[in-house]
N, C-alpha and C positions, 0 to 999 in steps of 0.2 A: 637588474637582479633576476636570477632564475626563479620560476615558480617553486614554492615550497613542496616538498614531497613528504607526507606525513608517514612515519614509520613506527611500527611496533616490533620489538625484539623479544623472542622467547627462547630461553636456554636454561637448563637446570644447573649448569656449572658456573659458579660465581666468577671465577677467574676469566672464563671465556666471555661471559656477559660484559665484564669490564673491558676486555679487549675489543669487543664489538663496539661499545660506547666510544672508546678512543678512536677507532677506525672511522666511526660516523661523524666525529668532529672534523674530519678532513673533508667532509662533503658539505659544502656551503648551503646548499639548498635542502639539506635534511632537517626535518622537524621531528625529533625523537619524542613521541608522545607517551610511550610506555615501555618499561623494560620488565619482563615477567620471568619468574623462575619455574613455572610449570605450565602445562597446556591449558588447564582450566582457567588459571589466572589470565592467560593470553586471550582465551575465548571471551571471557567476561570483558576484558579491556576493549577488544575489537568490536564487540556488539554494542557496548555503551558509547563508544566514540570511534567509528570505523576509519581505519587508516587507509592510505593508498596502497601500502605495501606491508606485508607481514613477513618478517625474517625469522624462521623457526627451525629449531633442532627437531629431531625425530624422537629419540629416547628421552622422555620427560615424565615426571610423576603426574598422577591423576588423569592426564590425557596426553596420548602420544601426539607428536607433530602431524601424523597422517590423520588421525581422528580429528584433531583440531582443525585441519584443513577441510575435511569433509563436513564437519558440523558448521564451521563458519561460513563456507560457500553456499550452504543450503539457505542461509539467511541473508548473507551480504555478498552477492556475486561480484560486486564491484572491487573487492579487495584482491590484490595480486599476491600470491604466496610464493615465497622463494624458500626452499628447503636448504639448510646449511648443516651438514652432518658428517659423521665419520663412516656412515653405512653406504656401501656401494654394490650390495648384492642385487641380482636382477629383480628378485621378487619385491624388495623394498623400493627400488627405483620405479618400477612400473606401478606399484601400488600408490606411490606418491603422485604419479602423473594422473592415474585414474581418479584420485581424490580431488584433483584440480590444480595441483601445484603447477606454477608456470616456469619456474627455474629450479635448478638442482646443482648445488655446489658442495664440494667437499671441504672440510675444515682446514685443509692444507692450502686452500685458495688464498691468494694475496689480498691485502686490503683493497687494492684497486679493483680486483675481480669482484669483490663484494659490493663496492660502490657502483660499478658498472651494472651488476645484476639488479640492483635497486632501481637505477635509472631506467634500464630497459623494461623492468616489470611495470613501472609506473606508465609506460607507453603501451603495455600489453604485449611485450616482446620477451622472449626467453633468453636466459643465460644459463648454459649448461657446461659443467666441467668437461674438458675434452674426453676423459676416460668414460664418463657417463654417456656422452654423445655417441661414442663408439658403440656402447652396448645398445643404444637405441637404433643405430643404423644396422647393427647385426641382426636386430630383431626384424627391421624392415626386410632385410635380405632373406631371413628365414621365412617370413610371411609370404614373400613373393614366390619362394621356391616350393613351399609346402601347401599353401592354400589356393584353391581354385574356385572360391566362391564368387558369385556375382550378384550382389543385391543392390546394385546402383540405382534401381528403380525406386528403392525406398526413400531416396533423398531428392528433393526438388531444389535445385540451385539456379539462379540466374546466370546468364552467360558471363557477366562480370564476376560474380561470386565464384564461378568455376574457374575462371582465369586467375583469380587471386588465390584460390586453393591450390592450383598447380604450383604457383610461385611459393606459397607457404611450405608446400611439401618439398620444394627444392632448398628450403632453408633461408629464404630471403626474409629480411626484417621489413617492417612496415615502411620505413623510410626508403629502402631500396625498391620495394614494390611500387610505392608512390612515384618514384623517379622514373622507373621503367615503364609505367603506364600513363605517366603525365597527368596524375590526379593528386588531390591533396592527401597528406598523411592522415588526416582526420577521417577522410572518406574511406581510406583503406581500413582504419581501425573499426569503423562502423560496419563495413562488409565482413571483416573477420568475426566480429561479434554475432552477426547474422549466420555466418557459416557454422559457428560453434552450436548455435541454437538449432539449426537445421540438422546437423549431425548428432545432436544430443550428446555433446562432449563438453569438457570444461577447460581444455587447454589447446593450444596450437599443436603441440606434440601429439596429443591424443587424436586430434583432427587429422593430422598427416598420416598417423598409423591406420586409422579407420579408413581413410581415403584410398590408401594402398590396398587394404583388404577388400574394399568394395569396388576396386578398380575404377575409382573416380578420377585418378590421375594416371598419366602415362608413366610407364616404367622407363627409368633412365638407363 
């Protein structure tokens, strides 16, 4: 039997909460520990009994999904946050990643997409809707073309961490990196955690973006 993945769901729309609950019944290893109707309720639930994954909407009463993510990760850095929303404007997408979100899906995503996002998030990996991923890649290109800063001396990474950062920036998942470097997936996860701390970021996506700006990775 697969290891249980403890999940909290936050969405202010009753019908969508019920749809998510139904979706998660298809995921044998999912342990749904709380279903919340607003951001503050979700924050309280996650702080009292931290889940592995928080699946949250953005527009919610009392506390938005982005503010929820920011406040939660200040106190519980081990929770992986996946945004599930209708919003796909650039400002919202980047604000969510800056707050520390690991995955970003639109509500048009299939149940299987949602389940895959939770499974990947529990491993510290990202699932991003293709349309959102395109926006991120476009930002990479813009940064490469417009910015000429070189602050690579600010960050001290080991040779192995630098190697793994290069592969993260190429979009490889932990399992793929482990296979390519012939090391354990858990070892990769530990290195990625150290990289995030060194770069002072909260997510793999933000790390990749910062690495491009600081010229820590080669341009493709």
